[in-house]
ROFIPA-771949 format. One record per residue (C-alpha): residue in three letters; x, y, z. Coordinates in Angstrom, 3 decimals. Example, Ala and Ser with C-alpha at 12.3 -4.5 7.8 and 13.67 -1.06 7.14 Angstrom:
# residues 2
+--------+----------+----------+----------+
: residu :     east :    north :       up :
+--------+----------+----------+----------+
:    ala :   12.300 :   -4.500 :    7.800 :
:    ser :   13.670 :   -1.060 :    7.140 :
+--------+----------+----------+----------+
//
This chain:
# residues 467
+--------+----------+----------+----------+
: residu :     east :    north :       up :
+--------+----------+----------+----------+
:    met :   77.009 :  -61.205 :  215.669 :
:    arg :   76.064 :  -58.662 :  218.329 :
:    ala :   72.334 :  -58.168 :  218.824 :
:    tyr :   70.781 :  -54.788 :  219.488 :
:    arg :   67.432 :  -54.126 :  221.113 :
:    val :   65.498 :  -51.142 :  219.832 :
:    leu :   63.244 :  -49.516 :  222.434 :
:    ile :   60.168 :  -47.685 :  221.195 :
:    pro :   59.478 :  -44.466 :  223.158 :
:    ala :   56.340 :  -44.579 :  225.275 :
:    leu :   55.139 :  -41.467 :  223.474 :
:    ala :   55.042 :  -43.337 :  220.203 :
:    leu :   53.020 :  -46.151 :  221.753 :
:    leu :   50.574 :  -43.709 :  223.264 :
:    ala :   50.230 :  -41.972 :  219.912 :
:    ser :   49.485 :  -45.300 :  218.236 :
:    ser :   46.800 :  -46.066 :  220.814 :
:    ala :   45.240 :  -42.663 :  220.310 :
:    met :   45.140 :  -43.135 :  216.544 :
:    ala :   43.635 :  -46.592 :  216.957 :
:    ser :   40.737 :  -45.240 :  218.993 :
:    ala :   39.949 :  -42.733 :  216.279 :
:    ser :   40.637 :  -44.992 :  213.308 :
:    pro :   38.154 :  -45.223 :  210.431 :
:    ala :   36.131 :  -48.319 :  209.624 :
:    pro :   38.254 :  -51.235 :  208.317 :
:    leu :   38.683 :  -51.578 :  204.566 :
:    ala :   37.254 :  -54.921 :  203.412 :
:    asp :   38.165 :  -56.515 :  200.077 :
:    gly :   37.216 :  -60.093 :  199.258 :
:    gly :   37.177 :  -61.129 :  202.919 :
:    arg :   40.364 :  -59.201 :  203.742 :
:    val :   40.361 :  -56.674 :  206.586 :
:    ala :   43.262 :  -54.311 :  207.319 :
:    pro :   44.413 :  -54.086 :  210.983 :
:    thr :   42.914 :  -51.049 :  212.732 :
:    ser :   44.520 :  -51.163 :  216.179 :
:    val :   47.630 :  -52.067 :  218.125 :
:    val :   45.743 :  -55.093 :  219.459 :
:    gly :   45.085 :  -56.221 :  215.898 :
:    met :   48.774 :  -56.006 :  215.082 :
:    lys :   49.597 :  -58.232 :  218.082 :
:    gln :   47.516 :  -61.129 :  216.834 :
:    ser :   49.456 :  -64.359 :  216.257 :
:    phe :   50.160 :  -66.601 :  213.264 :
:    ala :   50.556 :  -69.566 :  215.625 :
:    pro :   47.226 :  -71.271 :  214.708 :
:    ile :   48.192 :  -71.219 :  211.014 :
:    val :   51.679 :  -72.533 :  211.757 :
:    arg :   50.308 :  -75.376 :  213.916 :
:    arg :   48.132 :  -76.445 :  211.015 :
:    ala :   50.684 :  -76.056 :  208.200 :
:    ala :   54.117 :  -76.801 :  209.666 :
:    pro :   53.734 :  -80.590 :  210.193 :
:    ala :   53.382 :  -80.977 :  206.414 :
:    val :   56.763 :  -79.308 :  205.704 :
:    val :   59.730 :  -81.696 :  205.507 :
:    asn :   63.499 :  -81.563 :  205.147 :
:    ile :   65.019 :  -83.095 :  202.015 :
:    ser :   68.655 :  -84.113 :  201.569 :
:    ser :   70.104 :  -85.425 :  198.337 :
:    lys :   73.451 :  -87.142 :  197.688 :
:    arg :   75.266 :  -87.787 :  194.434 :
:    thr :   78.665 :  -89.180 :  193.461 :
:    val :   80.923 :  -86.805 :  191.510 :
:    arg :   84.060 :  -87.875 :  189.655 :
:    gln :   86.826 :  -85.545 :  190.812 :
:    arg :   88.998 :  -84.363 :  187.930 :
:    val :   92.768 :  -84.401 :  188.158 :
:    asp :   95.207 :  -82.100 :  186.371 :
:    pro :   96.294 :  -84.006 :  183.192 :
:    phe :   99.952 :  -83.095 :  183.880 :
:    trp :  100.017 :  -84.943 :  187.216 :
:    gln :   97.915 :  -87.772 :  185.831 :
:    ala :  100.436 :  -88.282 :  182.982 :
:    leu :  103.178 :  -88.650 :  185.584 :
:    gly :  101.136 :  -91.222 :  187.443 :
:    met :  100.783 :  -88.887 :  190.420 :
:    gly :   97.082 :  -88.264 :  190.217 :
:    val :   94.184 :  -90.682 :  190.115 :
:    pro :   90.597 :  -89.503 :  189.586 :
:    arg :   88.538 :  -90.165 :  192.679 :
:    asn :   84.883 :  -90.120 :  193.515 :
:    arg :   83.512 :  -87.719 :  196.101 :
:    ile :   80.046 :  -87.339 :  197.548 :
:    glu :   78.176 :  -84.062 :  197.046 :
:    gly :   75.008 :  -83.218 :  198.921 :
:    ser :   72.239 :  -80.670 :  198.736 :
:    leu :   69.732 :  -79.621 :  201.344 :
:    gly :   66.236 :  -78.282 :  200.846 :
:    ser :   62.626 :  -78.480 :  201.920 :
:    gly :   59.444 :  -80.077 :  200.675 :
:    val :   55.691 :  -80.150 :  201.288 :
:    ile :   53.486 :  -83.191 :  201.878 :
:    val :   50.513 :  -82.874 :  199.514 :
:    arg :   49.008 :  -86.370 :  199.946 :
:    ser :   48.643 :  -88.342 :  203.150 :
:    asp :   50.128 :  -91.483 :  201.545 :
:    gly :   53.576 :  -89.837 :  201.376 :
:    val :   53.543 :  -87.758 :  198.177 :
:    ile :   55.793 :  -84.717 :  198.505 :
:    val :   56.474 :  -81.767 :  196.208 :
:    thr :   59.790 :  -79.892 :  196.159 :
:    asn :   62.067 :  -78.004 :  193.758 :
:    asn :   63.709 :  -79.979 :  190.977 :
:    his :   67.057 :  -78.312 :  191.697 :
:    val :   66.995 :  -79.707 :  195.255 :
:    ile :   67.070 :  -83.315 :  194.043 :
:    ala :   68.617 :  -82.973 :  190.541 :
:    gly :   71.225 :  -85.678 :  189.992 :
:    gly :   70.533 :  -87.201 :  193.400 :
:    glu :   71.309 :  -90.891 :  193.771 :
:    glu :   69.957 :  -91.081 :  197.310 :
:    ile :   67.161 :  -88.785 :  198.487 :
:    thr :   66.209 :  -88.710 :  202.164 :
:    val :   63.085 :  -87.075 :  203.572 :
:    ala :   63.022 :  -86.100 :  207.257 :
:    leu :   59.537 :  -85.519 :  208.670 :
:    ser :   58.700 :  -82.926 :  211.310 :
:    asp :   58.811 :  -85.720 :  213.935 :
:    arg :   62.447 :  -86.441 :  212.878 :
:    arg :   61.748 :  -89.799 :  211.249 :
:    glu :   63.665 :  -90.328 :  208.016 :
:    phe :   62.613 :  -92.167 :  204.845 :
:    leu :   64.269 :  -92.821 :  201.505 :
:    ala :   62.264 :  -91.283 :  198.665 :
:    lys :   61.812 :  -92.186 :  195.020 :
:    val :   61.235 :  -89.605 :  192.290 :
:    leu :   57.854 :  -89.860 :  190.562 :
:    leu :   58.387 :  -86.849 :  188.316 :
:    ala :   61.120 :  -84.229 :  187.890 :
:    asp :   60.301 :  -81.244 :  185.686 :
:    glu :   63.241 :  -78.951 :  184.998 :
:    arg :   61.241 :  -76.197 :  183.292 :
:    thr :   58.875 :  -75.628 :  186.208 :
:    asp :   61.659 :  -76.511 :  188.697 :
:    leu :   59.289 :  -78.883 :  190.485 :
:    ala :   59.698 :  -82.517 :  191.486 :
:    val :   57.262 :  -84.996 :  193.025 :
:    leu :   58.608 :  -87.582 :  195.496 :
:    lys :   57.057 :  -90.609 :  197.231 :
:    ile :   58.015 :  -92.223 :  200.523 :
:    glu :   56.769 :  -95.619 :  201.714 :
:    leu :   54.960 :  -95.452 :  205.065 :
:    pro :   54.140 :  -98.124 :  207.621 :
:    pro :   50.809 :  -99.835 :  206.819 :
:    gly :   47.784 :  -97.710 :  207.676 :
:    glu :   49.731 :  -94.532 :  208.495 :
:    lys :   48.532 :  -91.190 :  207.161 :
:    leu :   50.707 :  -88.075 :  207.135 :
:    pro :   49.610 :  -84.476 :  207.782 :
:    val :   48.915 :  -82.707 :  204.510 :
:    met :   48.995 :  -79.121 :  203.310 :
:    ala :   46.173 :  -78.523 :  200.838 :
:    ile :   47.145 :  -76.925 :  197.525 :
:    ser :   45.288 :  -73.622 :  197.451 :
:    glu :   42.321 :  -73.313 :  195.094 :
:    arg :   42.412 :  -69.518 :  195.243 :
:    thr :   43.387 :  -67.647 :  192.085 :
:    asp :   42.964 :  -64.145 :  193.484 :
:    ala :   46.252 :  -63.694 :  195.354 :
:    gln :   46.870 :  -59.970 :  195.591 :
:    val :   49.777 :  -57.684 :  196.343 :
:    gly :   49.651 :  -56.955 :  200.071 :
:    asp :   48.220 :  -60.326 :  201.157 :
:    leu :   49.953 :  -61.749 :  204.249 :
:    val :   51.935 :  -64.973 :  203.750 :
:    leu :   54.220 :  -67.294 :  205.710 :
:    ala :   57.336 :  -69.046 :  204.402 :
:    ile :   58.052 :  -72.396 :  206.085 :
:    gly :   61.195 :  -74.373 :  205.361 :
:    asp :   64.517 :  -75.605 :  206.705 :
:    pro :   67.111 :  -72.876 :  205.985 :
:    phe :   70.787 :  -73.712 :  206.606 :
:    gly :   69.692 :  -77.131 :  207.971 :
:    val :   69.072 :  -75.622 :  211.422 :
:    gly :   65.554 :  -77.025 :  211.677 :
:    gln :   62.110 :  -75.883 :  210.613 :
:    thr :   61.771 :  -72.113 :  210.471 :
:    val :   58.810 :  -69.802 :  209.868 :
:    thr :   59.033 :  -66.268 :  208.479 :
:    asn :   56.263 :  -63.909 :  207.491 :
:    gly :   55.737 :  -61.133 :  204.991 :
:    ile :   53.420 :  -60.050 :  202.227 :
:    ile :   52.978 :  -60.753 :  198.537 :
:    ser :   55.099 :  -58.073 :  196.879 :
:    ala :   54.056 :  -58.843 :  193.290 :
:    thr :   52.342 :  -61.489 :  191.189 :
:    asn :   53.069 :  -62.825 :  187.699 :
:    arg :   56.774 :  -62.010 :  187.904 :
:    thr :   58.337 :  -63.645 :  184.825 :
:    ala :   61.896 :  -64.931 :  184.609 :
:    ser :   62.146 :  -64.480 :  180.835 :
:    pro :   60.583 :  -62.101 :  178.266 :
:    asp :   58.479 :  -64.833 :  176.641 :
:    gly :   57.138 :  -66.249 :  179.897 :
:    asp :   58.921 :  -69.563 :  179.429 :
:    gly :   60.426 :  -69.296 :  182.894 :
:    gly :   57.007 :  -69.136 :  184.520 :
:    ala :   55.198 :  -66.381 :  186.391 :
:    tyr :   56.137 :  -66.297 :  190.060 :
:    ile :   54.685 :  -64.944 :  193.265 :
:    gln :   57.151 :  -62.439 :  194.717 :
:    thr :   57.319 :  -62.083 :  198.499 :
:    asp :   59.383 :  -60.262 :  201.104 :
:    ala :   59.097 :  -63.152 :  203.585 :
:    ala :   62.689 :  -64.189 :  204.365 :
:    ile :   63.786 :  -67.114 :  202.166 :
:    asn :   67.313 :  -68.438 :  202.737 :
:    pro :   69.431 :  -71.394 :  201.509 :
:    gly :   67.562 :  -74.563 :  202.418 :
:    asn :   64.146 :  -72.912 :  202.027 :
:    ser :   64.011 :  -74.078 :  198.389 :
:    gly :   61.066 :  -76.422 :  197.956 :
:    gly :   59.389 :  -75.152 :  201.119 :
:    ala :   55.910 :  -73.730 :  201.436 :
:    leu :   54.575 :  -70.253 :  200.848 :
:    val :   51.473 :  -70.437 :  203.021 :
:    ser :   48.273 :  -68.409 :  202.800 :
:    met :   46.356 :  -67.160 :  205.836 :
:    asp :   44.023 :  -70.120 :  205.253 :
:    gly :   46.924 :  -72.461 :  205.996 :
:    asp :   47.019 :  -73.681 :  202.381 :
:    leu :   49.932 :  -74.033 :  199.965 :
:    leu :   49.965 :  -70.816 :  197.950 :
:    gly :   53.254 :  -71.624 :  196.247 :
:    val :   56.572 :  -73.485 :  196.447 :
:    asn :   59.513 :  -71.245 :  197.337 :
:    ser :   62.053 :  -71.523 :  194.548 :
:    phe :   64.725 :  -68.815 :  194.476 :
:    ile :   65.734 :  -65.359 :  195.692 :
:    tyr :   67.254 :  -62.261 :  194.179 :
:    ser :   70.273 :  -61.326 :  196.238 :
:    gln :   73.766 :  -59.919 :  195.745 :
:    ser :   75.007 :  -61.518 :  198.964 :
:    gly :   73.429 :  -64.962 :  198.630 :
:    gln :   71.213 :  -64.324 :  201.654 :
:    ser :   67.636 :  -63.104 :  201.813 :
:    ser :   67.225 :  -59.463 :  200.827 :
:    gly :   63.437 :  -59.454 :  200.826 :
:    ile :   62.998 :  -60.480 :  197.187 :
:    gly :   61.945 :  -64.116 :  197.004 :
:    phe :   59.984 :  -66.024 :  194.384 :
:    ala :   57.520 :  -68.918 :  194.668 :
:    ile :   55.998 :  -71.166 :  192.004 :
:    pro :   52.197 :  -70.615 :  192.126 :
:    ala :   49.821 :  -73.303 :  193.379 :
:    val :   48.149 :  -73.648 :  189.968 :
:    val :   51.442 :  -74.926 :  188.510 :
:    val :   52.130 :  -77.146 :  191.528 :
:    arg :   48.710 :  -78.768 :  191.130 :
:    arg :   49.329 :  -79.542 :  187.430 :
:    val :   52.672 :  -81.175 :  188.188 :
:    val :   51.265 :  -83.274 :  191.053 :
:    glu :   48.273 :  -84.346 :  188.942 :
:    thr :   50.619 :  -85.430 :  186.156 :
:    ala :   52.737 :  -87.486 :  188.554 :
:    met :   49.671 :  -89.122 :  190.115 :
:    gly :   48.412 :  -90.008 :  186.650 :
:    gly :   51.627 :  -91.900 :  185.916 :
:    gly :   53.142 :  -89.199 :  183.709 :
:    his :   56.865 :  -88.502 :  183.714 :
:    ala :   56.689 :  -85.119 :  181.985 :
:    val :   54.263 :  -82.210 :  182.209 :
:    val :   52.419 :  -81.650 :  178.924 :
:    arg :   51.827 :  -77.931 :  178.458 :
:    pro :   49.317 :  -76.462 :  176.050 :
:    trp :   50.840 :  -74.337 :  173.301 :
:    leu :   48.955 :  -71.434 :  171.749 :
:    gly :   50.746 :  -71.797 :  168.435 :
:    ala :   51.426 :  -68.095 :  168.026 :
:    arg :   54.482 :  -65.886 :  168.239 :
:    leu :   53.610 :  -63.054 :  170.608 :
:    gln :   54.777 :  -59.491 :  171.161 :
:    ser :   53.895 :  -57.279 :  174.127 :
:    val :   52.012 :  -54.052 :  173.478 :
:    thr :   54.385 :  -51.130 :  174.055 :
:    pro :   53.298 :  -47.506 :  174.656 :
:    glu :   54.227 :  -46.731 :  171.030 :
:    ile :   52.159 :  -49.632 :  169.681 :
:    ala :   49.225 :  -48.719 :  171.923 :
:    lys :   49.286 :  -45.152 :  170.621 :
:    ala :   49.459 :  -46.317 :  167.004 :
:    lys :   46.506 :  -48.665 :  167.510 :
:    gly :   44.449 :  -46.117 :  169.429 :
:    met :   44.513 :  -48.144 :  172.666 :
:    ala :   44.005 :  -46.369 :  175.987 :
:    thr :   46.727 :  -48.348 :  177.793 :
:    pro :   49.772 :  -50.400 :  176.648 :
:    ser :   48.359 :  -53.753 :  177.692 :
:    gly :   47.877 :  -57.013 :  175.827 :
:    ala :   49.748 :  -59.356 :  173.490 :
:    ile :   49.993 :  -58.929 :  169.711 :
:    ile :   49.857 :  -61.974 :  167.440 :
:    ala :   53.059 :  -61.570 :  165.393 :
:    asp :   52.873 :  -64.964 :  163.658 :
:    val :   50.596 :  -68.019 :  163.652 :
:    trp :   51.701 :  -71.632 :  163.363 :
:    pro :   49.767 :  -73.393 :  160.562 :
:    asp :   47.052 :  -75.665 :  161.932 :
:    gly :   47.956 :  -74.806 :  165.535 :
:    ala :   45.509 :  -73.894 :  168.308 :
:    ala :   45.599 :  -70.177 :  167.479 :
:    ala :   45.063 :  -70.776 :  163.774 :
:    arg :   42.065 :  -73.065 :  164.385 :
:    ala :   40.595 :  -70.521 :  166.798 :
:    gly :   40.662 :  -67.868 :  164.063 :
:    leu :   43.443 :  -65.694 :  165.519 :
:    lys :   45.230 :  -63.622 :  162.897 :
:    gln :   48.473 :  -61.736 :  162.615 :
:    gly :   48.003 :  -58.260 :  164.092 :
:    asp :   45.271 :  -59.267 :  166.578 :
:    val :   45.770 :  -58.000 :  170.133 :
:    val :   44.754 :  -60.509 :  172.793 :
:    thr :   43.195 :  -58.593 :  175.704 :
:    thr :   41.683 :  -61.311 :  177.934 :
:    leu :   41.968 :  -65.073 :  178.449 :
:    asp :   39.081 :  -66.766 :  180.245 :
:    gly :   37.965 :  -63.369 :  181.524 :
:    ala :   41.343 :  -62.432 :  183.045 :
:    pro :   43.186 :  -59.407 :  181.588 :
:    val :   46.289 :  -60.153 :  179.505 :
:    val :   49.046 :  -57.784 :  180.603 :
:    asp :   51.734 :  -58.769 :  178.114 :
:    ala :   53.053 :  -61.617 :  175.952 :
:    ala :   54.735 :  -63.416 :  178.849 :
:    ala :   51.541 :  -63.368 :  180.912 :
:    leu :   49.506 :  -64.844 :  178.026 :
:    asn :   52.029 :  -67.625 :  177.353 :
:    tyr :   52.147 :  -68.504 :  181.031 :
:    ala :   48.370 :  -68.371 :  181.629 :
:    phe :   47.631 :  -70.517 :  178.566 :
:    gly :   50.266 :  -73.055 :  179.599 :
:    thr :   48.754 :  -73.593 :  183.049 :
:    his :   45.546 :  -75.086 :  181.612 :
:    arg :   45.001 :  -78.774 :  180.991 :
:    pro :   45.175 :  -80.083 :  177.412 :
:    gly :   41.659 :  -80.462 :  176.031 :
:    glu :   40.123 :  -77.487 :  177.836 :
:    thr :   38.329 :  -74.846 :  175.768 :
:    leu :   39.072 :  -71.257 :  176.749 :
:    lys :   37.435 :  -67.950 :  175.913 :
:    ile :   39.746 :  -65.372 :  174.404 :
:    ser :   39.041 :  -61.716 :  173.546 :
:    val :   40.969 :  -59.957 :  170.800 :
:    arg :   41.096 :  -56.440 :  169.473 :
:    arg :   40.964 :  -56.546 :  165.676 :
:    gly :   41.053 :  -53.178 :  163.977 :
:    ala :   38.772 :  -50.905 :  165.957 :
:    gly :   36.533 :  -53.661 :  167.303 :
:    glu :   36.592 :  -56.502 :  169.840 :
:    gln :   35.947 :  -60.142 :  169.019 :
:    ala :   35.292 :  -63.118 :  171.297 :
:    leu :   36.807 :  -66.423 :  170.186 :
:    ser :   37.208 :  -69.909 :  171.623 :
:    val :   40.594 :  -71.611 :  171.671 :
:    arg :   41.311 :  -75.212 :  172.607 :
:    ala :   44.320 :  -75.922 :  174.830 :
:    glu :   46.490 :  -78.399 :  172.921 :
:    pro :   50.070 :  -79.645 :  173.192 :
:    ala :   52.604 :  -78.403 :  170.667 :
:    pro :   52.594 :  -80.564 :  167.516 :
:    ala :   55.353 :  -83.169 :  167.257 :
:    thr :   55.765 :  -82.794 :  163.493 :
:    pro :   58.180 :  -83.818 :  162.071 :
:    ala :   58.605 :  -86.998 :  164.133 :
:    arg :   61.350 :  -86.898 :  166.772 :
:    asp :   63.488 :  -89.694 :  165.196 :
:    glu :   66.035 :  -89.710 :  168.055 :
:    his :   69.458 :  -90.970 :  167.005 :
:    val :   72.934 :  -91.264 :  168.589 :
:    ile :   75.682 :  -90.293 :  166.126 :
:    ala :   78.376 :  -92.955 :  165.821 :
:    gly :   81.495 :  -93.415 :  163.696 :
:    arg :   84.641 :  -91.334 :  163.087 :
:    asn :   83.242 :  -87.815 :  162.866 :
:    pro :   83.175 :  -84.663 :  165.041 :
:    leu :   79.573 :  -85.292 :  166.183 :
:    gln :   80.230 :  -88.791 :  167.527 :
:    gly :   78.446 :  -89.316 :  170.850 :
:    ala :   75.779 :  -86.645 :  170.276 :
:    thr :   72.092 :  -87.540 :  170.597 :
:    val :   70.064 :  -85.650 :  168.001 :
:    val :   66.360 :  -85.221 :  167.175 :
:    asn :   64.296 :  -83.503 :  164.513 :
:    leu :   63.277 :  -80.019 :  165.628 :
:    ser :   59.494 :  -79.609 :  166.004 :
:    pro :   57.323 :  -77.287 :  168.119 :
:    ala :   56.988 :  -80.094 :  170.690 :
:    val :   60.766 :  -80.531 :  170.962 :
:    ala :   61.290 :  -76.762 :  171.039 :
:    glu :   58.809 :  -76.404 :  173.900 :
:    glu :   60.423 :  -79.303 :  175.738 :
:    val :   63.917 :  -77.793 :  175.677 :
:    gly :   62.854 :  -74.144 :  175.833 :
:    val :   63.867 :  -72.790 :  172.422 :
:    asp :   61.884 :  -70.788 :  169.868 :
:    pro :   59.201 :  -73.092 :  168.389 :
:    phe :   59.147 :  -70.879 :  165.290 :
:    ala :   62.818 :  -71.577 :  164.541 :
:    arg :   63.654 :  -73.034 :  161.155 :
:    ala :   63.443 :  -76.795 :  160.698 :
:    gly :   66.619 :  -78.574 :  161.648 :
:    val :   68.322 :  -81.119 :  163.868 :
:    met :   68.891 :  -80.414 :  167.561 :
:    val :   71.416 :  -81.916 :  169.945 :
:    thr :   69.649 :  -83.060 :  173.141 :
:    lys :   72.644 :  -84.534 :  174.995 :
:    thr :   76.266 :  -85.583 :  174.549 :
:    ala :   78.125 :  -88.624 :  175.866 :
:    asp :   81.878 :  -89.140 :  176.063 :
:    gly :   83.103 :  -88.734 :  172.534 :
:    ala :   84.212 :  -86.353 :  169.812 :
:    ala :   81.143 :  -84.089 :  170.067 :
:    arg :   81.686 :  -83.368 :  173.770 :
:    arg :   85.422 :  -82.794 :  173.272 :
:    leu :   84.640 :  -80.364 :  170.468 :
:    gly :   82.298 :  -78.419 :  172.758 :
:    val :   78.972 :  -79.372 :  171.173 :
:    gln :   76.203 :  -78.632 :  173.686 :
:    pro :   72.570 :  -79.685 :  174.233 :
:    gly :   70.384 :  -77.137 :  172.452 :
:    asp :   72.778 :  -76.702 :  169.513 :
:    ile :   71.123 :  -76.926 :  166.094 :
:    ile :   73.164 :  -78.567 :  163.341 :
:    arg :   72.692 :  -76.412 :  160.242 :
:    ala :   75.290 :  -77.748 :  157.788 :
:    val :   77.963 :  -80.442 :  157.438 :
:    asn :   80.621 :  -80.031 :  154.732 :
:    gly :   78.446 :  -77.484 :  152.942 :
:    arg :   75.406 :  -79.757 :  152.954 :
:    ser :   72.252 :  -78.253 :  154.482 :
:    ile :   70.862 :  -80.358 :  157.338 :
:    lys :   67.078 :  -80.344 :  157.697 :
:    ser :   66.455 :  -83.773 :  159.253 :
:    val :   68.140 :  -86.515 :  161.250 :
:    thr :   68.291 :  -88.559 :  158.059 :
:    asp :   70.204 :  -85.734 :  156.330 :
:    leu :   72.699 :  -85.670 :  159.198 :
:    thr :   73.282 :  -89.421 :  159.399 :
:    asn :   73.854 :  -89.523 :  155.638 :
:    ala :   76.259 :  -86.567 :  155.841 :
:    val :   78.553 :  -88.153 :  158.461 :
:    val :   78.590 :  -91.720 :  157.166 :
:    val :   81.670 :  -91.237 :  154.956 :
:    pro :   84.876 :  -90.159 :  156.779 :
:    val :   86.792 :  -87.176 :  155.366 :
:    gln :   90.104 :  -85.486 :  156.212 :
:    ala :   88.515 :  -82.194 :  157.300 :
:    trp :   84.994 :  -81.556 :  158.534 :
:    gln :   83.221 :  -78.240 :  158.092 :
:    leu :   80.393 :  -77.721 :  160.600 :
:    thr :   77.831 :  -74.945 :  160.968 :
:    ile :   76.014 :  -74.920 :  164.317 :
:    glu :   73.362 :  -72.486 :  165.557 :
:    arg :   73.622 :  -71.634 :  169.268 :
:    asn :   71.413 :  -69.075 :  171.020 :
:    gly :   70.403 :  -67.580 :  167.677 :
:    arg :   73.987 :  -67.237 :  166.378 :
:    glu :   75.611 :  -69.425 :  163.723 :
:    ile :   79.090 :  -70.786 :  164.457 :
:    ser :   81.191 :  -72.285 :  161.654 :
:    thr :   84.308 :  -74.357 :  162.309 :
:    thr :   86.677 :  -76.737 :  160.545 :
:    val :   87.753 :  -79.927 :  162.316 :
:    val :   90.696 :  -81.962 :  161.038 :
:    ala :   90.153 :  -85.704 :  161.361 :
+--------+----------+----------+----------+
//
């Protein structure tokens, strides 16, 4: 690629200097000061990089994939399935001096051999302490020589990240070696789904490219402000729209791993939420369309015990404004189970202050995990009773009707039929299925033709399978 050098006319530089000499007093906000001169703009990020960069590592992951062969050639004995090695490359951040590293889950997902390369080029095999698909975070551990301590990047304690704050992105894009880019925070609380299940990300225009996943979004204090996770791009390369998982989520995941947990337990409000639209705000006499409406309450859940009612509009949580339903779901889920939070609601024409306890989603009915066996179309499927806890775990609507959910499929009739994890079995041969026991009883006797009704992504699919 040919490089071009853009020369700035001397007149422009002189004009900038003139403006600098007559510039107004700097605007200060929470310790932030905007640059007021050309000299200020020439200041360097090098001291921050020297402090933060040694804690950023390269991560490579390998897995064995069974290569499929066209059945036609295999039937003729001309094709034999073979194994091939697939690899992925990403970045990570050392968060404890004893070798604990945080990265993206998608960097190491399915990896059979994970290698961490430190900034001094030493390489270590890593074991996975925790891998959380929903937050897309994983915690790794490498074994160090006795007495050695690694450089660490502190997880930021700040909760006041603002649009316009300067940030650095440090990672290993394209495997070319550690790279630093800079930019600003473009937005906060960017959600990946309408209900906030996908998290609320920090958006930045700092260049993030393939291989940066799992790397650090660094504050001007040299602390870990977030873990770079993905970009929005039509070309696959950085277009100035990157997203990082906030430090508050990173801290929860690391704490869980250090406590011996293998899954992050998220508090569940126990309420179906709806964002306040301009039309709803006008109907309720609200000045601005902001907040989350309680559309439904789960019996004996956290919201119900706090006194929240259908029609309430939640306006603040622990003193922070609630912008919409996704923001409330996300903010509540970042707290630790057992904490008591203050919540403000608009009820009728007045405001009420309530206390709500952060609690995990209830696991009622019991999970009752079972692998379907025998001669039937669901053979090989692992199923569980659907409860709010299971729904939260797999990311489906906790308010869905009771039923039996498929969590995984092994080689067998279910996989060949196209049954997928997340499917809800609603009926077998006209018999309504409300529990794992109902399902196991329904498939115990073989028949010539099976009639199945499965709910997938809110739609019911009915099919007949001949035995």
